Structure formats: C-alpha cells, structure tokens
mmCIF file of the N, C-alpha and C atoms, coordinates in Angstrom:
data_MODEL
# 
_entry.id   MODEL 
# 
loop_
_atom_site.group_PDB 
_atom_site.id 
_atom_site.type_symbol 
_atom_site.label_atom_id 
_atom_site.label_alt_id 
_atom_site.label_comp_id 
_atom_site.label_asym_id 
_atom_site.label_entity_id 
_atom_site.label_seq_id 
_atom_site.pdbx_PDB_ins_code 
_atom_site.Cartn_x 
_atom_site.Cartn_y 
_atom_site.Cartn_z 
_atom_site.occupancy 
_atom_site.B_iso_or_equiv 
_atom_site.pdbx_formal_charge 
_atom_site.auth_seq_id 
_atom_site.auth_comp_id 
_atom_site.auth_asym_id 
_atom_site.auth_atom_id 
_atom_site.pdbx_PDB_model_num 
ATOM 1   N N  . MET A 1 1  ? 0.802  -1.186 0.000   1.00 0.00 ? 1  MET A N  1 
ATOM 2   C CA . MET A 1 1  ? 0.000  0.000  0.000   1.00 0.00 ? 1  MET A CA 1 
ATOM 3   C C  . MET A 1 1  ? 0.855  1.265  0.000   1.00 0.00 ? 1  MET A C  1 
ATOM 4   N N  . ASN A 1 2  ? 2.014  1.199  0.600   1.00 0.00 ? 2  ASN A N  1 
ATOM 5   C CA . ASN A 1 2  ? 2.876  2.366  0.701   1.00 0.00 ? 2  ASN A CA 1 
ATOM 6   C C  . ASN A 1 2  ? 3.897  2.327  -0.439  1.00 0.00 ? 2  ASN A C  1 
ATOM 7   N N  . GLU A 1 3  ? 3.565  2.940  -1.572  1.00 0.00 ? 3  GLU A N  1 
ATOM 8   C CA . GLU A 1 3  ? 4.426  2.889  -2.740  1.00 0.00 ? 3  GLU A CA 1 
ATOM 9   C C  . GLU A 1 3  ? 5.339  4.110  -2.763  1.00 0.00 ? 3  GLU A C  1 
ATOM 10  N N  . THR A 1 4  ? 6.620  3.868  -3.001  1.00 0.00 ? 4  THR A N  1 
ATOM 11  C CA . THR A 1 4  ? 7.556  4.970  -3.157  1.00 0.00 ? 4  THR A CA 1 
ATOM 12  C C  . THR A 1 4  ? 7.812  5.151  -4.645  1.00 0.00 ? 4  THR A C  1 
ATOM 13  N N  . PRO A 1 5  ? 7.821  6.387  -5.118  1.00 0.00 ? 5  PRO A N  1 
ATOM 14  C CA . PRO A 1 5  ? 8.054  6.610  -6.542  1.00 0.00 ? 5  PRO A CA 1 
ATOM 15  C C  . PRO A 1 5  ? 9.483  6.244  -6.917  1.00 0.00 ? 5  PRO A C  1 
ATOM 16  N N  . GLN A 1 6  ? 9.622  5.557  -8.041  1.00 0.00 ? 6  GLN A N  1 
ATOM 17  C CA . GLN A 1 6  ? 10.933 5.162  -8.522  1.00 0.00 ? 6  GLN A CA 1 
ATOM 18  C C  . GLN A 1 6  ? 11.595 6.358  -9.201  1.00 0.00 ? 6  GLN A C  1 
ATOM 19  N N  . ILE A 1 7  ? 12.748 6.723  -8.723  1.00 0.00 ? 7  ILE A N  1 
ATOM 20  C CA . ILE A 1 7  ? 13.504 7.820  -9.323  1.00 0.00 ? 7  ILE A CA 1 
ATOM 21  C C  . ILE A 1 7  ? 14.496 7.214  -10.302 1.00 0.00 ? 7  ILE A C  1 
ATOM 22  N N  . PRO A 1 8  ? 14.420 7.605  -11.590 1.00 0.00 ? 8  PRO A N  1 
ATOM 23  C CA . PRO A 1 8  ? 15.356 7.043  -12.564 1.00 0.00 ? 8  PRO A CA 1 
ATOM 24  C C  . PRO A 1 8  ? 16.764 7.563  -12.318 1.00 0.00 ? 8  PRO A C  1 
ATOM 25  N N  . PRO A 1 9  ? 17.776 6.749  -12.601 1.00 0.00 ? 9  PRO A N  1 
ATOM 26  C CA . PRO A 1 9  ? 19.142 7.236  -12.427 1.00 0.00 ? 9  PRO A CA 1 
ATOM 27  C C  . PRO A 1 9  ? 19.444 8.338  -13.439 1.00 0.00 ? 9  PRO A C  1 
ATOM 28  N N  . LEU A 1 10 ? 20.272 9.280  -13.045 1.00 0.00 ? 10 LEU A N  1 
ATOM 29  C CA . LEU A 1 10 ? 20.628 10.369 -13.945 1.00 0.00 ? 10 LEU A CA 1 
ATOM 30  C C  . LEU A 1 10 ? 21.609 9.862  -15.000 1.00 0.00 ? 10 LEU A C  1 
ATOM 31  N N  . PRO A 1 11 ? 21.349 10.168 -16.265 1.00 0.00 ? 11 PRO A N  1 
ATOM 32  C CA . PRO A 1 11 ? 22.250 9.712  -17.324 1.00 0.00 ? 11 PRO A CA 1 
ATOM 33  C C  . PRO A 1 11 ? 23.534 10.539 -17.362 1.00 0.00 ? 11 PRO A C  1 
ATOM 34  N N  . ASP A 1 12 ? 24.522 10.048 -18.106 1.00 0.00 ? 12 ASP A N  1 
ATOM 35  C CA . ASP A 1 12 ? 25.784 10.756 -18.270 1.00 0.00 ? 12 ASP A CA 1 
ATOM 36  C C  . ASP A 1 12 ? 25.581 12.050 -19.056 1.00 0.00 ? 12 ASP A C  1 
ATOM 37  N N  . ARG A 1 13 ? 24.655 12.014 -20.003 1.00 0.00 ? 13 ARG A N  1 
ATOM 38  C CA . ARG A 1 13 ? 24.379 13.199 -20.824 1.00 0.00 ? 13 ARG A CA 1 
ATOM 39  C C  . ARG A 1 13 ? 22.870 13.414 -20.881 1.00 0.00 ? 13 ARG A C  1 
ATOM 40  N N  . LEU A 1 14 ? 22.440 14.653 -20.673 1.00 0.00 ? 14 LEU A N  1 
ATOM 41  C CA . LEU A 1 14 ? 21.016 14.956 -20.614 1.00 0.00 ? 14 LEU A CA 1 
ATOM 42  C C  . LEU A 1 14 ? 20.759 16.336 -21.196 1.00 0.00 ? 14 LEU A C  1 
ATOM 43  N N  . SER A 1 15 ? 19.637 16.470 -21.914 1.00 0.00 ? 15 SER A N  1 
ATOM 44  C CA . SER A 1 15 ? 19.248 17.736 -22.520 1.00 0.00 ? 15 SER A CA 1 
ATOM 45  C C  . SER A 1 15 ? 17.797 18.038 -22.170 1.00 0.00 ? 15 SER A C  1 
ATOM 46  N N  . ILE A 1 16 ? 17.474 19.330 -22.000 1.00 0.00 ? 16 ILE A N  1 
ATOM 47  C CA . ILE A 1 16 ? 16.083 19.703 -21.727 1.00 0.00 ? 16 ILE A CA 1 
ATOM 48  C C  . ILE A 1 16 ? 15.290 19.891 -23.015 1.00 0.00 ? 16 ILE A C  1 
ATOM 49  N N  . ASP A 1 17 ? 15.977 19.915 -24.150 1.00 0.00 ? 17 ASP A N  1 
ATOM 50  C CA . ASP A 1 17 ? 15.322 20.112 -25.453 1.00 0.00 ? 17 ASP A CA 1 
ATOM 51  C C  . ASP A 1 17 ? 14.666 18.800 -25.898 1.00 0.00 ? 17 ASP A C  1 
ATOM 52  N N  . PRO A 1 18 ? 13.340 18.770 -26.076 1.00 0.00 ? 18 PRO A N  1 
ATOM 53  C CA . PRO A 1 18 ? 12.671 17.525 -26.471 1.00 0.00 ? 18 PRO A CA 1 
ATOM 54  C C  . PRO A 1 18 ? 13.062 17.034 -27.871 1.00 0.00 ? 18 PRO A C  1 
ATOM 55  N N  . ARG A 1 19 ? 13.678 17.878 -28.693 1.00 0.00 ? 19 ARG A N  1 
ATOM 56  C CA . ARG A 1 19 ? 14.126 17.454 -30.019 1.00 0.00 ? 19 ARG A CA 1 
ATOM 57  C C  . ARG A 1 19 ? 15.443 16.690 -29.966 1.00 0.00 ? 19 ARG A C  1 
ATOM 58  N N  . SER A 1 20 ? 16.134 16.753 -28.843 1.00 0.00 ? 20 SER A N  1 
ATOM 59  C CA . SER A 1 20 ? 17.451 16.135 -28.696 1.00 0.00 ? 20 SER A CA 1 
ATOM 60  C C  . SER A 1 20 ? 17.328 14.631 -28.445 1.00 0.00 ? 20 SER A C  1 
ATOM 61  N N  . PRO A 1 21 ? 18.275 13.831 -28.958 1.00 0.00 ? 21 PRO A N  1 
ATOM 62  C CA . PRO A 1 21 ? 18.263 12.394 -28.643 1.00 0.00 ? 21 PRO A CA 1 
ATOM 63  C C  . PRO A 1 21 ? 18.647 12.119 -27.192 1.00 0.00 ? 21 PRO A C  1 
ATOM 64  N N  . TYR A 1 22 ? 19.149 13.124 -26.479 1.00 0.00 ? 22 TYR A N  1 
ATOM 65  C CA . TYR A 1 22 ? 19.561 12.959 -25.082 1.00 0.00 ? 22 TYR A CA 1 
ATOM 66  C C  . TYR A 1 22 ? 18.493 13.439 -24.099 1.00 0.00 ? 22 TYR A C  1 
ATOM 67  N N  . HIS A 1 23 ? 17.296 13.699 -24.580 1.00 0.00 ? 23 HIS A N  1 
ATOM 68  C CA . HIS A 1 23 ? 16.193 14.139 -23.728 1.00 0.00 ? 23 HIS A CA 1 
ATOM 69  C C  . HIS A 1 23 ? 15.508 12.913 -23.126 1.00 0.00 ? 23 HIS A C  1 
ATOM 70  N N  . MET A 1 24 ? 15.313 12.924 -21.803 1.00 0.00 ? 24 MET A N  1 
ATOM 71  C CA . MET A 1 24 ? 14.597 11.848 -21.098 1.00 0.00 ? 24 MET A CA 1 
ATOM 72  C C  . MET A 1 24 ? 13.520 12.495 -20.242 1.00 0.00 ? 24 MET A C  1 
ATOM 73  N N  . ALA A 1 25 ? 12.275 12.372 -20.664 1.00 0.00 ? 25 ALA A N  1 
ATOM 74  C CA . ALA A 1 25 ? 11.163 13.037 -19.967 1.00 0.00 ? 25 ALA A CA 1 
ATOM 75  C C  . ALA A 1 25 ? 10.979 12.521 -18.546 1.00 0.00 ? 25 ALA A C  1 
ATOM 76  N N  . ALA A 1 26 ? 11.257 11.242 -18.295 1.00 0.00 ? 26 ALA A N  1 
ATOM 77  C CA . ALA A 1 26 ? 11.057 10.670 -16.963 1.00 0.00 ? 26 ALA A CA 1 
ATOM 78  C C  . ALA A 1 26 ? 11.958 11.332 -15.922 1.00 0.00 ? 26 ALA A C  1 
ATOM 79  N N  . VAL A 1 27 ? 13.124 11.770 -16.328 1.00 0.00 ? 27 VAL A N  1 
ATOM 80  C CA . VAL A 1 27 ? 14.055 12.423 -15.399 1.00 0.00 ? 27 VAL A CA 1 
ATOM 81  C C  . VAL A 1 27 ? 13.515 13.779 -14.962 1.00 0.00 ? 27 VAL A C  1 
ATOM 82  N N  . PHE A 1 28 ? 12.843 14.485 -15.863 1.00 0.00 ? 28 PHE A N  1 
ATOM 83  C CA . PHE A 1 28 ? 12.376 15.835 -15.558 1.00 0.00 ? 28 PHE A CA 1 
ATOM 84  C C  . PHE A 1 28 ? 11.100 15.860 -14.729 1.00 0.00 ? 28 PHE A C  1 
ATOM 85  N N  . GLU A 1 29 ? 10.575 14.710 -14.358 1.00 0.00 ? 29 GLU A N  1 
ATOM 86  C CA . GLU A 1 29 ? 9.453  14.668 -13.423 1.00 0.00 ? 29 GLU A CA 1 
ATOM 87  C C  . GLU A 1 29 ? 9.929  14.982 -12.008 1.00 0.00 ? 29 GLU A C  1 
ATOM 88  N N  . HIS A 1 30 ? 11.239 14.958 -11.801 1.00 0.00 ? 30 HIS A N  1 
ATOM 89  C CA . HIS A 1 30 ? 11.855 15.263 -10.510 1.00 0.00 ? 30 HIS A CA 1 
ATOM 90  C C  . HIS A 1 30 ? 12.745 16.490 -10.685 1.00 0.00 ? 30 HIS A C  1 
ATOM 91  N N  . ASP A 1 31 ? 13.100 17.115 -9.590  1.00 0.00 ? 31 ASP A N  1 
ATOM 92  C CA . ASP A 1 31 ? 13.902 18.335 -9.618  1.00 0.00 ? 31 ASP A CA 1 
ATOM 93  C C  . ASP A 1 31 ? 15.379 17.971 -9.783  1.00 0.00 ? 31 ASP A C  1 
ATOM 94  N N  . VAL A 1 32 ? 15.969 18.301 -10.941 1.00 0.00 ? 32 VAL A N  1 
ATOM 95  C CA . VAL A 1 32 ? 17.362 17.988 -11.249 1.00 0.00 ? 32 VAL A CA 1 
ATOM 96  C C  . VAL A 1 32 ? 18.213 19.233 -11.036 1.00 0.00 ? 32 VAL A C  1 
ATOM 97  N N  . CYS A 1 33 ? 19.359 19.075 -10.378 1.00 0.00 ? 33 CYS A N  1 
ATOM 98  C CA . CYS A 1 33 ? 20.288 20.177 -10.148 1.00 0.00 ? 33 CYS A CA 1 
ATOM 99  C C  . CYS A 1 33 ? 21.625 19.849 -10.796 1.00 0.00 ? 33 CYS A C  1 
ATOM 100 N N  . ILE A 1 34 ? 22.292 20.878 -11.291 1.00 0.00 ? 34 ILE A N  1 
ATOM 101 C CA . ILE A 1 34 ? 23.592 20.737 -11.924 1.00 0.00 ? 34 ILE A CA 1 
ATOM 102 C C  . ILE A 1 34 ? 24.578 21.620 -11.179 1.00 0.00 ? 34 ILE A C  1 
ATOM 103 N N  . ARG A 1 35 ? 25.726 21.060 -10.868 1.00 0.00 ? 35 ARG A N  1 
ATOM 104 C CA . ARG A 1 35 ? 26.780 21.822 -10.216 1.00 0.00 ? 35 ARG A CA 1 
ATOM 105 C C  . ARG A 1 35 ? 27.991 21.807 -11.137 1.00 0.00 ? 35 ARG A C  1 
ATOM 106 N N  . LEU A 1 36 ? 28.478 23.008 -11.495 1.00 0.00 ? 36 LEU A N  1 
ATOM 107 C CA . LEU A 1 36 ? 29.659 23.166 -12.335 1.00 0.00 ? 36 LEU A CA 1 
ATOM 108 C C  . LEU A 1 36 ? 30.707 23.909 -11.528 1.00 0.00 ? 36 LEU A C  1 
ATOM 109 N N  . LYS A 1 37 ? 31.866 23.302 -11.376 1.00 0.00 ? 37 LYS A N  1 
ATOM 110 C CA . LYS A 1 37 ? 32.966 23.901 -10.600 1.00 0.00 ? 37 LYS A CA 1 
ATOM 111 C C  . LYS A 1 37 ? 32.497 24.289 -9.199  1.00 0.00 ? 37 LYS A C  1 
ATOM 112 N N  . ASP A 1 38 ? 31.758 23.409 -8.555  1.00 0.00 ? 38 ASP A N  1 
ATOM 113 C CA . ASP A 1 38 ? 31.263 23.575 -7.179  1.00 0.00 ? 38 ASP A CA 1 
ATOM 114 C C  . ASP A 1 38 ? 30.281 24.727 -7.003  1.00 0.00 ? 38 ASP A C  1 
ATOM 115 N N  . LYS A 1 39 ? 29.641 25.176 -8.097  1.00 0.00 ? 39 LYS A N  1 
ATOM 116 C CA . LYS A 1 39 ? 28.588 26.192 -8.016  1.00 0.00 ? 39 LYS A CA 1 
ATOM 117 C C  . LYS A 1 39 ? 27.360 25.672 -8.743  1.00 0.00 ? 39 LYS A C  1 
ATOM 118 N N  . GLU A 1 40 ? 26.188 25.793 -8.112  1.00 0.00 ? 40 GLU A N  1 
ATOM 119 C CA . GLU A 1 40 ? 24.953 25.337 -8.747  1.00 0.00 ? 40 GLU A CA 1 
ATOM 120 C C  . GLU A 1 40 ? 24.565 26.272 -9.877  1.00 0.00 ? 40 GLU A C  1 
ATOM 121 N N  . ARG A 1 41 ? 24.185 25.675 -11.009 1.00 0.00 ? 41 ARG A N  1 
ATOM 122 C CA . ARG A 1 41 ? 23.735 26.443 -12.173 1.00 0.00 ? 41 ARG A CA 1 
ATOM 123 C C  . ARG A 1 41 ? 22.261 26.145 -12.387 1.00 0.00 ? 41 ARG A C  1 
ATOM 124 N N  . LEU A 1 42 ? 21.469 27.180 -12.615 1.00 0.00 ? 42 LEU A N  1 
ATOM 125 C CA . LEU A 1 42 ? 20.040 27.015 -12.834 1.00 0.00 ? 42 LEU A CA 1 
ATOM 126 C C  . LEU A 1 42 ? 19.656 27.185 -14.302 1.00 0.00 ? 42 LEU A C  1 
ATOM 127 N N  . ASP A 1 43 ? 20.618 27.537 -15.152 1.00 0.00 ? 43 ASP A N  1 
ATOM 128 C CA . ASP A 1 43 ? 20.322 27.838 -16.549 1.00 0.00 ? 43 ASP A CA 1 
ATOM 129 C C  . ASP A 1 43 ? 20.901 26.819 -17.532 1.00 0.00 ? 43 ASP A C  1 
ATOM 130 N N  . VAL A 1 44 ? 21.126 25.592 -17.090 1.00 0.00 ? 44 VAL A N  1 
ATOM 131 C CA . VAL A 1 44 ? 21.762 24.571 -17.930 1.00 0.00 ? 44 VAL A CA 1 
ATOM 132 C C  . VAL A 1 44 ? 20.740 23.960 -18.888 1.00 0.00 ? 44 VAL A C  1 
ATOM 133 N N  . TYR A 1 45 ? 21.069 23.921 -20.181 1.00 0.00 ? 45 TYR A N  1 
ATOM 134 C CA . TYR A 1 45 ? 20.216 23.304 -21.192 1.00 0.00 ? 45 TYR A CA 1 
ATOM 135 C C  . TYR A 1 45 ? 20.635 21.875 -21.476 1.00 0.00 ? 45 TYR A C  1 
ATOM 136 N N  . GLU A 1 46 ? 21.933 21.590 -21.375 1.00 0.00 ? 46 GLU A N  1 
ATOM 137 C CA . GLU A 1 46 ? 22.445 20.248 -21.646 1.00 0.00 ? 46 GLU A CA 1 
ATOM 138 C C  . GLU A 1 46 ? 23.737 20.076 -20.861 1.00 0.00 ? 46 GLU A C  1 
ATOM 139 N N  . TYR A 1 47 ? 24.003 18.838 -20.428 1.00 0.00 ? 47 TYR A N  1 
ATOM 140 C CA . TYR A 1 47 ? 25.257 18.574 -19.732 1.00 0.00 ? 47 TYR A CA 1 
ATOM 141 C C  . TYR A 1 47 ? 25.808 17.214 -20.142 1.00 0.00 ? 47 TYR A C  1 
ATOM 142 N N  . CYS A 1 48 ? 27.099 17.027 -19.925 1.00 0.00 ? 48 CYS A N  1 
ATOM 143 C CA . CYS A 1 48 ? 27.767 15.742 -20.111 1.00 0.00 ? 48 CYS A CA 1 
ATOM 144 C C  . CYS A 1 48 ? 28.790 15.604 -18.989 1.00 0.00 ? 48 CYS A C  1 
ATOM 145 N N  . ILE A 1 49 ? 28.582 14.638 -18.126 1.00 0.00 ? 49 ILE A N  1 
ATOM 146 C CA . ILE A 1 49 ? 29.447 14.462 -16.965 1.00 0.00 ? 49 ILE A CA 1 
ATOM 147 C C  . ILE A 1 49 ? 30.815 13.919 -17.382 1.00 0.00 ? 49 ILE A C  1 
ATOM 148 N N  . SER A 1 50 ? 30.841 12.897 -18.251 1.00 0.00 ? 50 SER A N  1 
ATOM 149 C CA . SER A 1 50 ? 32.105 12.259 -18.609 1.00 0.00 ? 50 SER A CA 1 
ATOM 150 C C  . SER A 1 50 ? 33.035 13.193 -19.382 1.00 0.00 ? 50 SER A C  1 
ATOM 151 N N  . GLU A 1 51 ? 32.481 14.086 -20.200 1.00 0.00 ? 51 GLU A N  1 
ATOM 152 C CA . GLU A 1 51 ? 33.308 15.016 -20.971 1.00 0.00 ? 51 GLU A CA 1 
ATOM 153 C C  . GLU A 1 51 ? 33.536 16.327 -20.225 1.00 0.00 ? 51 GLU A C  1 
ATOM 154 N N  . GLY A 1 52 ? 32.777 16.587 -19.164 1.00 0.00 ? 52 GLY A N  1 
ATOM 155 C CA . GLY A 1 52 ? 32.983 17.751 -18.310 1.00 0.00 ? 52 GLY A CA 1 
ATOM 156 C C  . GLY A 1 52 ? 32.557 19.070 -18.923 1.00 0.00 ? 52 GLY A C  1 
ATOM 157 N N  . TRP A 1 53 ? 31.339 19.158 -19.449 1.00 0.00 ? 53 TRP A N  1 
ATOM 158 C CA . TRP A 1 53 ? 30.838 20.408 -20.000 1.00 0.00 ? 53 TRP A CA 1 
ATOM 159 C C  . TRP A 1 53 ? 29.347 20.560 -19.778 1.00 0.00 ? 53 TRP A C  1 
ATOM 160 N N  . VAL A 1 54 ? 28.898 21.806 -19.826 1.00 0.00 ? 54 VAL A N  1 
ATOM 161 C CA . VAL A 1 54 ? 27.479 22.146 -19.809 1.00 0.00 ? 54 VAL A CA 1 
ATOM 162 C C  . VAL A 1 54 ? 27.241 23.175 -20.901 1.00 0.00 ? 54 VAL A C  1 
ATOM 163 N N  . LYS A 1 55 ? 26.014 23.224 -21.405 1.00 0.00 ? 55 LYS A N  1 
ATOM 164 C CA . LYS A 1 55 ? 25.625 24.249 -22.371 1.00 0.00 ? 55 LYS A CA 1 
ATOM 165 C C  . LYS A 1 55 ? 24.594 25.148 -21.716 1.00 0.00 ? 55 LYS A C  1 
ATOM 166 N N  . VAL A 1 56 ? 24.878 26.452 -21.782 1.00 0.00 ? 56 VAL A N  1 
ATOM 167 C CA . VAL A 1 56 ? 24.005 27.460 -21.185 1.00 0.00 ? 56 VAL A CA 1 
ATOM 168 C C  . VAL A 1 56 ? 23.690 28.522 -22.228 1.00 0.00 ? 56 VAL A C  1 
ATOM 169 N N  . PRO A 1 57 ? 22.584 29.250 -22.076 1.00 0.00 ? 57 PRO A N  1 
ATOM 170 C CA . PRO A 1 57 ? 22.259 30.299 -23.056 1.00 0.00 ? 57 PRO A CA 1 
ATOM 171 C C  . PRO A 1 57 ? 23.260 31.453 -22.996 1.00 0.00 ? 57 PRO A C  1 
ATOM 172 N N  . ALA A 1 58 ? 23.511 32.026 -24.168 1.00 0.00 ? 58 ALA A N  1 
ATOM 173 C CA . ALA A 1 58 ? 24.420 33.178 -24.283 1.00 0.00 ? 58 ALA A CA 1 
ATOM 174 C C  . ALA A 1 58 ? 23.595 34.452 -24.226 1.00 0.00 ? 58 ALA A C  1 
ATOM 175 N N  . GLY A 1 59 ? 23.210 34.856 -23.050 1.00 0.00 ? 59 GLY A N  1 
ATOM 176 C CA . GLY A 1 59 ? 22.389 36.057 -22.882 1.00 0.00 ? 59 GLY A CA 1 
ATOM 177 C C  . GLY A 1 59 ? 20.985 35.847 -23.419 1.00 0.00 ? 59 GLY A C  1 
ATOM 178 N N  . LYS A 1 60 ? 20.463 36.851 -24.099 1.00 0.00 ? 60 LYS A N  1 
ATOM 179 C CA . LYS A 1 60 ? 19.114 36.757 -24.666 1.00 0.00 ? 60 LYS A CA 1 
ATOM 180 C C  . LYS A 1 60 ? 19.149 36.527 -26.163 1.00 0.00 ? 60 LYS A C  1 
ATOM 181 N N  . SER A 1 61 ? 20.307 36.170 -26.708 1.00 0.00 ? 61 SER A N  1 
ATOM 182 C CA . SER A 1 61 ? 20.461 35.952 -28.138 1.00 0.00 ? 61 SER A CA 1 
ATOM 183 C C  . SER A 1 61 ? 19.693 34.712 -28.591 1.00 0.00 ? 61 SER A C  1 
ATOM 184 N N  . LEU A 1 62 ? 19.056 34.825 -29.755 1.00 0.00 ? 62 LEU A N  1 
ATOM 185 C CA . LEU A 1 62 ? 18.307 33.719 -30.340 1.00 0.00 ? 62 LEU A CA 1 
ATOM 186 C C  . LEU A 1 62 ? 18.864 33.415 -31.723 1.00 0.00 ? 62 LEU A C  1 
ATOM 187 N N  . ASP A 1 63 ? 18.753 32.141 -32.121 1.00 0.00 ? 63 ASP A N  1 
ATOM 188 C CA . ASP A 1 63 ? 19.145 31.800 -33.482 1.00 0.00 ? 63 ASP A CA 1 
ATOM 189 C C  . ASP A 1 63 ? 17.992 32.123 -34.429 1.00 0.00 ? 63 ASP A C  1 
ATOM 190 N N  . ARG A 1 64 ? 18.151 31.817 -35.694 1.00 0.00 ? 64 ARG A N  1 
ATOM 191 C CA . ARG A 1 64 ? 17.126 32.216 -36.672 1.00 0.00 ? 64 ARG A CA 1 
ATOM 192 C C  . ARG A 1 64 ? 15.822 31.438 -36.540 1.00 0.00 ? 64 ARG A C  1 
ATOM 193 N N  . LYS A 1 65 ? 15.843 30.336 -35.795 1.00 0.00 ? 65 LYS A N  1 
ATOM 194 C CA . LYS A 1 65 ? 14.614 29.566 -35.561 1.00 0.00 ? 65 LYS A CA 1 
ATOM 195 C C  . LYS A 1 65 ? 13.950 29.933 -34.234 1.00 0.00 ? 65 LYS A C  1 
ATOM 196 N N  . GLY A 1 66 ? 14.549 30.862 -33.499 1.00 0.00 ? 66 GLY A N  1 
ATOM 197 C CA . GLY A 1 66 ? 13.952 31.324 -32.249 1.00 0.00 ? 66 GLY A CA 1 
ATOM 198 C C  . GLY A 1 66 ? 14.418 30.595 -31.007 1.00 0.00 ? 66 GLY A C  1 
ATOM 199 N N  . TYR A 1 67 ? 15.415 29.734 -31.140 1.00 0.00 ? 67 TYR A N  1 
ATOM 200 C CA . TYR A 1 67 ? 15.955 29.012 -29.988 1.00 0.00 ? 67 TYR A CA 1 
ATOM 201 C C  . TYR A 1 67 ? 17.147 29.779 -29.431 1.00 0.00 ? 67 TYR A C  1 
ATOM 202 N N  . PRO A 1 68 ? 17.403 29.672 -28.138 1.00 0.00 ? 68 PRO A N  1 
ATOM 203 C CA . PRO A 1 68 ? 18.528 30.416 -27.563 1.00 0.00 ? 68 PRO A CA 1 
ATOM 204 C C  . PRO A 1 68 ? 19.868 29.902 -28.091 1.00 0.00 ? 68 PRO A C  1 
ATOM 205 N N  . LEU A 1 69 ? 20.808 30.850 -28.290 1.00 0.00 ? 69 LEU A N  1 
ATOM 206 C CA . LEU A 1 69 ? 22.165 30.472 -28.645 1.00 0.00 ? 69 LEU A CA 1 
ATOM 207 C C  . LEU A 1 69 ? 22.838 29.939 -27.389 1.00 0.00 ? 69 LEU A C  1 
ATOM 208 N N  . LEU A 1 70 ? 23.536 28.829 -27.512 1.00 0.00 ? 70 LEU A N  1 
ATOM 209 C CA . LEU A 1 70 ? 24.142 28.185 -26.356 1.00 0.00 ? 70 LEU A CA 1 
ATOM 210 C C  . LEU A 1 70 ? 25.657 28.259 -26.441 1.00 0.00 ? 70 LEU A C  1 
ATOM 211 N N  . ILE A 1 71 ? 26.284 28.423 -25.279 1.00 0.00 ? 71 ILE A N  1 
ATOM 212 C CA . ILE A 1 71 ? 27.736 28.341 -25.194 1.00 0.00 ? 71 ILE A CA 1 
ATOM 213 C C  . ILE A 1 71 ? 28.097 27.173 -24.293 1.00 0.00 ? 71 ILE A C  1 
ATOM 214 N N  . LYS A 1 72 ? 29.266 26.609 -24.531 1.00 0.00 ? 72 LYS A N  1 
ATOM 215 C CA . LYS A 1 72 ? 29.718 25.445 -23.777 1.00 0.00 ? 72 LYS A CA 1 
ATOM 216 C C  . LYS A 1 72 ? 30.723 25.903 -22.728 1.00 0.00 ? 72 LYS A C  1 
ATOM 217 N N  . LEU A 1 73 ? 30.452 25.554 -21.469 1.00 0.00 ? 73 LEU A N  1 
ATOM 218 C CA . LEU A 1 73 ? 31.356 25.831 -20.363 1.00 0.00 ? 73 LEU A CA 1 
ATOM 219 C C  . LEU A 1 73 ? 31.943 24.509 -19.894 1.00 0.00 ? 73 LEU A C  1 
ATOM 220 N N  . THR A 1 74 ? 33.227 24.484 -19.604 1.00 0.00 ? 74 THR A N  1 
ATOM 221 C CA . THR A 1 74 ? 33.874 23.240 -19.189 1.00 0.00 ? 74 THR A CA 1 
ATOM 222 C C  . THR A 1 74 ? 34.271 23.304 -17.728 1.00 0.00 ? 74 THR A C  1 
ATOM 223 N N  . GLY A 1 75 ? 34.404 22.145 -17.130 1.00 0.00 ? 75 GLY A N  1 
ATOM 224 C CA . GLY A 1 75 ? 34.790 22.024 -15.730 1.00 0.00 ? 75 GLY A CA 1 
ATOM 225 C C  . GLY A 1 75 ? 34.217 20.752 -15.148 1.00 0.00 ? 75 GLY A C  1 
ATOM 226 N N  . LYS A 1 76 ? 34.358 20.584 -13.864 1.00 0.00 ? 76 LYS A N  1 
ATOM 227 C CA . LYS A 1 76 ? 33.829 19.415 -13.163 1.00 0.00 ? 76 LYS A CA 1 
ATOM 228 C C  . LYS A 1 76 ? 32.311 19.552 -13.052 1.00 0.00 ? 76 LYS A C  1 
ATOM 229 N N  . VAL A 1 77 ? 31.577 18.571 -13.618 1.00 0.00 ? 77 VAL A N  1 
ATOM 230 C CA . VAL A 1 77 ? 30.113 18.613 -13.651 1.00 0.00 ? 77 VAL A CA 1 
ATOM 231 C C  . VAL A 1 77 ? 29.560 17.543 -12.722 1.00 0.00 ? 77 VAL A C  1 
ATOM 232 N N  . GLU A 1 78 ? 28.601 17.933 -11.883 1.00 0.00 ? 78 GLU A N  1 
ATOM 233 C CA . GLU A 1 78 ? 27.885 17.006 -11.011 1.00 0.00 ? 78 GLU A CA 1 
ATOM 234 C C  . GLU A 1 78 ? 26.397 17.195 -11.229 1.00 0.00 ? 78 GLU A C  1 
ATOM 235 N N  . ALA A 1 79 ? 25.667 16.099 -11.381 1.00 0.00 ? 79 ALA A N  1 
ATOM 236 C CA . ALA A 1 79 ? 24.213 16.152 -11.507 1.00 0.00 ? 79 ALA A CA 1 
ATOM 237 C C  . ALA A 1 79 ? 23.602 15.367 -10.354 1.00 0.00 ? 79 ALA A C  1 
ATOM 238 N N  . PHE A 1 80 ? 22.535 15.911 -9.770  1.00 0.00 ? 80 PHE A N  1 
ATOM 239 C CA . PHE A 1 80 ? 21.889 15.249 -8.648  1.00 0.00 ? 80 PHE A CA 1 
ATOM 240 C C  . PHE A 1 80 ? 20.440 15.700 -8.568  1.00 0.00 ? 80 PHE A C  1 
ATOM 241 N N  . TYR A 1 81 ? 19.652 14.922 -7.828  1.00 0.00 ? 81 TYR A N  1 
ATOM 242 C CA . TYR A 1 81 ? 18.264 15.289 -7.571  1.00 0.00 ? 81 TYR A CA 1 
ATOM 243 C C  . TYR A 1 81 ? 18.208 16.132 -6.311  1.00 0.00 ? 81 TYR A C  1 
ATOM 244 N N  . ARG A 1 82 ? 17.364 17.132 -6.322  1.00 0.00 ? 82 ARG A N  1 
ATOM 245 C CA . ARG A 1 82 ? 17.209 17.988 -5.149  1.00 0.00 ? 82 ARG A CA 1 
ATOM 246 C C  . ARG A 1 82 ? 16.253 17.354 -4.175  1.00 0.00 ? 82 ARG A C  1 
# 
C-alpha cells in the first residue's frame, strides 16, 4: 500500500530540449540540479558528466529559428536530484 516513486538514475548526458536524442522526460518529473565547478547552475540546457561540459544560453540571443544560442562551459560537472 505504501508505494515509493521510482527515481530514474541520472544519465551521463542529458538535454532539456525535447528534439534532442539525449532528452529523457522521466528524469524531468523530478527536480534535477547541476553543479559546475562547485557552483549550482540554474540555466543549464544540456550537460555531459564524462566530458565535463554544460551548455548554457548566451544572454538573450536567439538563433534564426527562435531558440537560444548556447555556449559550452567546461569544468567538473555534477548532476543530482534535489
């Protein structure tokens, strides 16, 4: 009777863009946090733990299709559930 929700393990690479092959909707049902260089980032669009990078928007710039322009930041990446 007392069911605990199953939390899926966080993948090595994850994207919030549903068009990406690295998007996993089940993960986003829970609150995911990203830490880059020991600082929490709230604006991460995609990350890769093994390669050590995150992609974040470059200000308010948009590409010609209306999506934010992303820049890649490198460093030690940690992903966890809040």
